[in-house]
N, C-alpha and C positions, 0 to 999 in steps of 0.2 A: 762280198760287196762292202761290208762295213770295214773290213781290214784295209781295203784300198782307199776308202774315204778317210780313214784315220791317217794313213800315210800322206795322202794328198793335202789334207788340212794342216798337218804338222809341217810339211815342206813349204806350204804357202806362208804359214805364220813365220817360219824361219827366214824366208826370203824378204818378207815385209819388214821383219825386225832388222835384218841387215841393211836394207835400204834406208829405213828410218834412222838407224844408228849412223850411217854414213852421211846422209843429207841433213838431218835435223839435229840430233843430239846423241852423244855417245852412250847415254844411259839407256837408250832403246836396245842396246846389245843385251841387256838383261832379259829381254823377251826370249832370246835364243838360249840363254842359260836356263830359263824356266822350262822351255820346251825340251831341252836336252835332259834336264833332271827328271822330268815327267816320263820321257821315254826310257830312261835308265830304271826308274822306279817300276815302270810297267814290265820291264824284262825280268825283274826279280819277283814281283808279286802276282803277275799275270792278271792284274786288274787295271783298267783304264777308265778314267772318268768320262772321257770323250766317247768311248765305246758305249758306256751306259746311257749317255745323253742321246747318242744316235739311235740306240735300241729303243729308248723311250719315244723317239720321234717316228718309229716304225721302220727303220732301216733293217733289212734282213742280213743275217750272217752270210 
């Protein structure tokens, strides 16, 4: 459950960042870079801050 929520939240943030970058200001594309770097870091370290936050909120694995 937590893994699906992480992917859903990351995808939503990326889509919001794309829309804001297109319609508001191109600096909002940096949101996508941040999410991408976080996903890359997670693949190497197997640690995800969002996973810890969701776990603290009571979301089960």
